[in-house]
A tleap script that builds the chain and sets N, CA, C and O, in Angstrom:
source leaprc.protein.ff14SB
mol = sequence {
  NMET PHE SER HIE ILE ARG ASP ASN THR PRO
  LEU LEU LEU ARG ALA ALA LYS THR ALA MET
  VAL VAL GLY THR ILE LEU LEU ILE ILE ASN
  GLN TYR GLU ALA LEU ILE GLY ALA THR PRO
  ILE ASN THR VAL LYS ALA VAL LEU SER TYR
  CYS VAL PRO PHE CYS VAL PHE LEU TYR GLY
  SER LYS THR ARG ILE ASN CPRO
}
set mol.1.N position { 92.290 68.441 103.156 }
set mol.1.CA position { 93.243 67.648 101.964 }
set mol.1.C position { 94.279 67.660 101.772 }
set mol.1.O position { 94.794 66.896 100.956 }
set mol.2.N position { 94.931 68.522 102.450 }
set mol.2.CA position { 96.838 68.579 101.578 }
set mol.2.C position { 97.512 69.513 102.595 }
set mol.2.O position { 98.383 70.327 102.292 }
set mol.3.N position { 96.755 69.209 104.514 }
set mol.3.CA position { 97.099 69.450 105.203 }
set mol.3.C position { 98.645 69.161 105.323 }
set mol.3.O position { 99.483 70.030 105.562 }
set mol.4.N position { 98.984 67.442 105.069 }
set mol.4.CA position { 100.071 66.643 104.862 }
set mol.4.C position { 101.168 67.465 104.101 }
set mol.4.O position { 102.205 67.807 104.671 }
set mol.5.N position { 100.872 67.805 102.647 }
set mol.5.CA position { 101.739 68.666 102.521 }
set mol.5.C position { 102.355 69.807 103.040 }
set mol.5.O position { 103.501 70.169 103.307 }
set mol.6.N position { 101.089 70.305 103.104 }
set mol.6.CA position { 101.664 72.104 103.580 }
set mol.6.C position { 102.153 71.912 104.776 }
set mol.6.O position { 102.756 72.934 105.107 }
set mol.7.N position { 102.204 70.924 105.777 }
set mol.7.CA position { 102.841 70.736 107.295 }
set mol.7.C position { 103.886 69.865 106.950 }
set mol.7.O position { 104.760 69.788 107.814 }
set mol.8.N position { 104.078 69.090 105.799 }
set mol.8.CA position { 105.469 68.706 105.789 }
set mol.8.C position { 106.639 69.269 104.972 }
set mol.8.O position { 106.642 69.194 103.744 }
set mol.9.N position { 107.499 69.760 105.580 }
set mol.9.CA position { 108.878 70.700 105.267 }
set mol.9.C position { 109.228 69.981 104.264 }
set mol.9.O position { 109.037 70.365 103.110 }
set mol.10.N position { 109.927 68.560 104.627 }
set mol.10.CA position { 110.726 67.587 104.486 }
set mol.10.C position { 110.352 67.211 103.425 }
set mol.10.O position { 111.179 67.135 102.517 }
set mol.11.N position { 109.077 66.877 103.211 }
set mol.11.CA position { 108.099 66.252 101.974 }
set mol.11.C position { 108.845 67.181 101.050 }
set mol.11.O position { 109.800 66.832 100.356 }
set mol.12.N position { 108.105 68.925 101.122 }
set mol.12.CA position { 108.297 69.498 99.895 }
set mol.12.C position { 109.949 69.591 99.738 }
set mol.12.O position { 110.399 69.582 98.592 }
set mol.13.N position { 110.617 69.656 100.563 }
set mol.13.CA position { 111.788 69.857 100.412 }
set mol.13.C position { 112.217 68.266 98.914 }
set mol.13.O position { 112.510 68.398 97.726 }
set mol.14.N position { 112.097 67.348 99.519 }
set mol.14.CA position { 112.271 65.767 98.391 }
set mol.14.C position { 111.623 66.849 97.457 }
set mol.14.O position { 112.391 67.531 96.778 }
set mol.15.N position { 110.344 67.050 97.374 }
set mol.15.CA position { 109.748 66.962 95.747 }
set mol.15.C position { 110.297 68.549 95.471 }
set mol.15.O position { 109.562 69.339 94.878 }
set mol.16.N position { 110.871 68.721 95.673 }
set mol.16.CA position { 111.718 70.056 95.308 }
set mol.16.C position { 113.199 69.671 94.427 }
set mol.16.O position { 113.648 69.910 93.306 }
set mol.17.N position { 113.500 69.172 95.257 }
set mol.17.CA position { 115.000 68.368 94.855 }
set mol.17.C position { 114.392 67.183 93.881 }
set mol.17.O position { 114.999 67.411 92.835 }
set mol.18.N position { 113.700 66.259 93.675 }
set mol.18.CA position { 112.991 65.690 92.690 }
set mol.18.C position { 112.541 66.593 91.267 }
set mol.18.O position { 112.985 66.207 90.186 }
set mol.19.N position { 112.045 67.262 91.301 }
set mol.19.CA position { 112.275 68.489 90.687 }
set mol.19.C position { 112.578 69.093 89.872 }
set mol.19.O position { 112.075 69.244 88.759 }
set mol.20.N position { 113.580 69.582 90.402 }
set mol.20.CA position { 114.782 70.036 89.841 }
set mol.20.C position { 115.742 69.326 88.725 }
set mol.20.O position { 116.199 69.655 87.630 }
set mol.21.N position { 115.823 67.944 89.748 }
set mol.21.CA position { 117.141 67.014 88.199 }
set mol.21.C position { 115.784 66.247 87.363 }
set mol.21.O position { 116.027 65.583 86.355 }
set mol.22.N position { 114.236 66.410 87.908 }
set mol.22.CA position { 113.991 65.015 86.673 }
set mol.22.C position { 113.408 66.887 85.888 }
set mol.22.O position { 113.326 66.869 84.660 }
set mol.23.N position { 113.176 67.827 86.351 }
set mol.23.CA position { 112.831 69.172 85.126 }
set mol.23.C position { 113.605 69.252 84.475 }
set mol.23.O position { 113.327 69.138 83.281 }
set mol.24.N position { 115.072 69.501 84.883 }
set mol.24.CA position { 116.570 69.824 84.098 }
set mol.24.C position { 116.250 69.114 82.693 }
set mol.24.O position { 116.016 69.507 81.550 }
set mol.25.N position { 116.388 67.475 83.551 }
set mol.25.CA position { 116.307 66.967 82.211 }
set mol.25.C position { 115.443 66.688 81.341 }
set mol.25.O position { 115.825 66.091 80.335 }
set mol.26.N position { 113.968 67.059 81.495 }
set mol.26.CA position { 113.133 67.366 80.281 }
set mol.26.C position { 113.136 68.991 80.022 }
set mol.26.O position { 112.287 69.621 79.391 }
set mol.27.N position { 113.694 69.236 80.332 }
set mol.27.CA position { 114.095 70.989 80.010 }
set mol.27.C position { 115.446 70.570 78.729 }
set mol.27.O position { 115.565 71.284 77.733 }
set mol.28.N position { 115.977 69.861 78.863 }
set mol.28.CA position { 117.299 69.630 78.392 }
set mol.28.C position { 116.704 68.652 76.794 }
set mol.28.O position { 117.123 68.584 75.638 }
set mol.29.N position { 115.937 68.241 77.296 }
set mol.29.CA position { 115.393 67.018 75.824 }
set mol.29.C position { 114.394 68.042 75.435 }
set mol.29.O position { 114.269 67.939 74.215 }
set mol.30.N position { 113.798 68.768 75.785 }
set mol.30.CA position { 112.279 69.173 75.190 }
set mol.30.C position { 112.596 70.751 75.038 }
set mol.30.O position { 111.708 71.450 74.547 }
set mol.31.N position { 113.836 71.362 75.439 }
set mol.31.CA position { 114.565 72.693 74.661 }
set mol.31.C position { 115.430 72.600 74.673 }
set mol.31.O position { 115.927 73.514 75.331 }
set mol.32.N position { 116.479 71.630 74.109 }
set mol.32.CA position { 117.674 71.301 73.299 }
set mol.32.C position { 117.759 72.964 72.435 }
set mol.32.O position { 118.437 73.961 72.682 }
set mol.33.N position { 116.968 72.735 71.603 }
set mol.33.CA position { 117.523 73.927 70.097 }
set mol.33.C position { 116.979 75.653 70.657 }
set mol.33.O position { 117.135 76.703 70.035 }
set mol.34.N position { 116.353 75.461 71.955 }
set mol.34.CA position { 116.834 76.917 72.574 }
set mol.34.C position { 117.957 76.545 73.379 }
set mol.34.O position { 117.760 77.454 74.185 }
set mol.35.N position { 118.553 76.208 73.648 }
set mol.35.CA position { 119.604 76.317 75.219 }
set mol.35.C position { 120.727 76.063 73.931 }
set mol.35.O position { 121.899 76.272 74.243 }
set mol.36.N position { 120.527 75.733 72.850 }
set mol.36.CA position { 121.792 76.119 72.403 }
set mol.36.C position { 121.680 77.271 71.206 }
set mol.36.O position { 122.556 77.448 70.360 }
set mol.37.N position { 120.319 78.091 71.306 }
set mol.37.CA position { 120.330 79.034 70.581 }
set mol.37.C position { 119.965 79.150 69.550 }
set mol.37.O position { 120.263 80.254 69.094 }
set mol.38.N position { 119.028 78.075 68.395 }
set mol.38.CA position { 118.746 78.072 67.308 }
set mol.38.C position { 117.417 78.324 67.047 }
set mol.38.O position { 116.824 78.495 65.982 }
set mol.39.N position { 116.838 78.318 68.837 }
set mol.39.CA position { 115.205 78.803 68.699 }
set mol.39.C position { 114.909 79.304 69.562 }
set mol.39.O position { 115.758 79.157 70.440 }
set mol.40.N position { 113.751 80.131 69.993 }
set mol.40.CA position { 113.645 80.927 71.288 }
set mol.40.C position { 113.464 80.016 72.129 }
set mol.40.O position { 113.541 78.804 71.928 }
set mol.41.N position { 113.200 80.603 73.176 }
set mol.41.CA position { 113.013 79.168 74.673 }
set mol.41.C position { 111.139 79.812 74.856 }
set mol.41.O position { 110.591 80.914 74.905 }
set mol.42.N position { 110.747 78.497 74.902 }
set mol.42.CA position { 109.303 77.953 74.785 }
set mol.42.C position { 109.032 78.257 76.803 }
set mol.42.O position { 108.794 77.296 77.536 }
set mol.43.N position { 109.160 80.020 77.473 }
set mol.43.CA position { 108.837 79.904 78.389 }
set mol.43.C position { 107.851 78.990 79.211 }
set mol.43.O position { 108.136 78.615 80.348 }
set mol.44.N position { 106.728 78.666 78.604 }
set mol.44.CA position { 105.164 77.728 79.659 }
set mol.44.C position { 106.259 76.533 79.338 }
set mol.44.O position { 106.836 76.232 80.383 }
set mol.45.N position { 106.565 76.018 78.583 }
set mol.45.CA position { 107.802 74.603 78.287 }
set mol.45.C position { 108.100 74.226 79.733 }
set mol.45.O position { 107.680 73.440 80.581 }
set mol.46.N position { 109.506 75.653 79.533 }
set mol.46.CA position { 110.424 75.284 80.654 }
set mol.46.C position { 109.805 75.570 81.797 }
set mol.46.O position { 110.449 75.267 82.801 }
set mol.47.N position { 108.633 76.116 81.987 }
set mol.47.CA position { 107.784 76.085 83.782 }
set mol.47.C position { 107.410 74.773 83.867 }
set mol.47.O position { 107.821 74.063 84.784 }
set mol.48.N position { 106.511 74.280 82.819 }
set mol.48.CA position { 105.856 73.302 82.870 }
set mol.48.C position { 107.251 71.478 83.669 }
set mol.48.O position { 107.162 70.525 84.443 }
set mol.49.N position { 108.211 72.083 82.786 }
set mol.49.CA position { 109.223 71.019 82.997 }
set mol.49.C position { 109.640 70.300 84.673 }
set mol.49.O position { 110.172 69.272 85.091 }
set mol.50.N position { 109.062 71.478 85.219 }
set mol.50.CA position { 109.538 71.707 86.735 }
set mol.50.C position { 108.454 71.233 87.357 }
set mol.50.O position { 108.431 70.184 88.001 }
set mol.51.N position { 107.172 72.270 87.122 }
set mol.51.CA position { 106.012 71.887 87.696 }
set mol.51.C position { 105.563 70.507 88.039 }
set mol.51.O position { 105.354 70.017 89.149 }
set mol.52.N position { 105.457 69.977 86.836 }
set mol.52.CA position { 104.681 68.803 86.922 }
set mol.52.C position { 106.095 67.440 87.518 }
set mol.52.O position { 105.616 66.508 88.163 }
set mol.53.N position { 107.131 67.408 87.368 }
set mol.53.CA position { 107.902 66.470 88.408 }
set mol.53.C position { 107.131 67.214 89.781 }
set mol.53.O position { 106.143 66.691 90.296 }
set mol.54.N position { 107.514 68.042 90.107 }
set mol.54.CA position { 106.496 68.446 91.394 }
set mol.54.C position { 105.532 68.228 92.031 }
set mol.54.O position { 105.376 68.026 93.235 }
set mol.55.N position { 104.519 68.287 90.786 }
set mol.55.CA position { 103.115 67.826 91.340 }
set mol.55.C position { 102.846 66.235 92.088 }
set mol.55.O position { 102.482 65.659 93.114 }
set mol.56.N position { 103.516 66.001 90.191 }
set mol.56.CA position { 102.886 64.268 90.451 }
set mol.56.C position { 104.322 63.818 91.553 }
set mol.56.O position { 104.303 62.592 91.655 }
set mol.57.N position { 105.334 64.327 92.250 }
set mol.57.CA position { 105.658 63.742 93.694 }
set mol.57.C position { 104.850 64.421 94.656 }
set mol.57.O position { 104.876 63.935 95.787 }
set mol.58.N position { 104.325 65.165 94.522 }
set mol.58.CA position { 103.228 64.813 95.897 }
set mol.58.C position { 102.466 64.515 95.700 }
set mol.58.O position { 102.097 63.862 96.676 }
set mol.59.N position { 101.279 64.481 94.487 }
set mol.59.CA position { 100.332 63.029 93.920 }
set mol.59.C position { 101.133 62.060 94.756 }
set mol.59.O position { 100.911 61.983 95.964 }
set mol.60.N position { 101.888 61.452 94.279 }
set mol.60.CA position { 102.280 60.532 94.606 }
set mol.60.C position { 102.097 59.962 96.220 }
set mol.60.O position { 101.438 59.008 96.633 }
set mol.61.N position { 102.936 60.921 96.935 }
set mol.61.CA position { 103.075 60.863 98.615 }
set mol.61.C position { 101.560 61.329 98.911 }
set mol.61.O position { 101.242 60.987 100.050 }
set mol.62.N position { 100.675 61.912 98.324 }
set mol.62.CA position { 99.077 61.623 98.814 }
set mol.62.C position { 98.762 60.715 98.534 }
set mol.62.O position { 98.201 60.213 99.508 }
set mol.63.N position { 98.739 59.619 97.151 }
set mol.63.CA position { 98.379 58.638 97.270 }
set mol.63.C position { 98.779 57.191 98.298 }
set mol.63.O position { 98.183 56.252 98.825 }
set mol.64.N position { 100.149 57.712 98.176 }
set mol.64.CA position { 100.712 56.691 99.519 }
set mol.64.C position { 100.266 56.731 100.717 }
set mol.64.O position { 99.956 55.687 101.290 }
set mol.65.N position { 100.144 58.043 101.361 }
set mol.65.CA position { 99.207 58.374 102.788 }
set mol.65.C position { 97.891 58.029 102.453 }
set mol.65.O position { 97.242 57.236 103.136 }
set mol.66.N position { 97.464 58.561 101.467 }
set mol.66.CA position { 96.163 57.964 101.531 }
set mol.66.C position { 95.279 57.280 100.353 }
set mol.66.O position { 94.282 57.875 99.941 }
set mol.67.N position { 95.533 56.436 99.993 }
set mol.67.CA position { 95.199 55.112 99.371 }
set mol.67.C position { 93.251 55.805 99.322 }
set mol.67.O position { 92.355 55.097 98.862 }
savepdb mol mol.pdb
quit
């Protein structure tokens, strides 16, 4: 089911790059108060800010290859 993802290093690298860019933007939007020191950072939200774009990129590549 996920063999095309596991065996495709360039795809994983593109997903990671996309997750870094989009995740950073989401982190700034969602955790702005924590980043400036006004409130404590919510670790779950911070991690999900990067995991969600990574998973969405991989899901999109899977559905593009096998509709």
